[in-house]
C-alpha atoms as one frame of an Amber mdcrd trajectory, in Angstrom:
protein
 131.582  52.590  87.340 128.234  54.156  86.119 128.524  57.782  85.073 125.691
  59.951  85.599 125.959  62.784  83.601 123.429  65.497  83.612 124.862  68.400
  82.011 126.508  68.829  78.177 129.198  70.848  79.796 130.248  68.069  82.071
 130.301  65.284  79.343 133.892  65.638  78.066 135.362  65.576  81.659 133.255
  62.204  82.378 134.692  60.662  79.346 138.336  61.341  80.484 137.818  59.271
  83.521 136.194  56.371  81.560 137.810  52.839  82.127 136.959  49.447  80.406
 133.420  48.224  81.404 132.069  51.343  82.537 128.784  52.773  81.611 127.654
  56.386  81.114 123.808  57.458  81.506 123.162  60.576  79.987 120.298  62.587
  82.014 118.631  65.979  81.652 119.889  68.487  79.235 122.999  66.142  78.493
 120.702  64.210  76.230 120.554  67.297  73.830 123.658  65.939  71.800 122.791
  62.207  71.425 121.113  62.839  67.966 122.253  60.681  64.982 123.480  63.836
  63.501 125.418  65.118  66.142 129.371  65.782  65.951 129.472  64.675  69.434
 128.236  61.195  68.450 131.371  60.706  66.235 133.663  61.366  68.879 131.988
  58.497  70.892 132.489  55.844  68.506 135.705  55.164  69.559 134.947  54.873
  73.008 132.007  52.840  72.338 134.332  49.632  72.379 135.132  49.864  76.067
 132.135  51.840  77.389 128.414  51.552  77.190 126.193  54.620  76.715 122.594
  54.875  78.037 120.014  57.543  78.104 116.552  57.740  79.948 113.529  57.504
  77.707 111.451  59.953  79.784 114.637  62.675  79.345 114.614  62.315  75.658
 110.984  62.463  75.417 110.700  65.676  77.556 112.894  67.216  75.415 110.853
  66.121  72.198 113.374  63.692  70.680 112.069  60.654  69.091 113.666  57.433
  69.851 114.813  57.117  66.123 116.689  60.200  66.372 119.117  58.983  69.055
 122.307  57.455  67.932 122.409  53.578  67.653 125.389  53.894  70.323 123.042
  54.960  72.667 120.743  52.259  74.824 117.506  53.853  75.708 116.318  52.704
  79.247 113.439  53.414  81.293 113.422  53.839  85.224 113.576  50.128  85.721
 116.902  49.916  83.286 118.323  52.611  85.527 117.751  50.614  88.712 119.392
  47.701  86.867 122.192  49.855  85.725 122.916  50.942  89.180 122.734  47.381
  90.754 125.181  46.308  88.120 128.037  48.886  88.857 129.533  48.925  92.133
 130.248  52.562  92.059 128.325  55.327  90.884 129.918  58.902  89.910 127.473
  62.081  89.208 128.696  64.764  87.169 126.630  67.866  87.097
């Protein structure tokens, strides 16, 4: 399943529904806690074994975040990468 998370408030709820092989695409304001120095990232480390994390480059750029400021746990994709994720997952759940 591909989980689209657009709000920081819904991130924890989405993480509670994660299963092996799922992916989360952080979008909009949810990108604000993806920085290397974020306490949130420390909590993602244990989930990273079974789940992959992504964010849109346009969303981090819009918020003034440089790619090298984003945690190495997060894969940065463009819109074509978003389409690839959508095709690769049979089910898409939006959390907003």
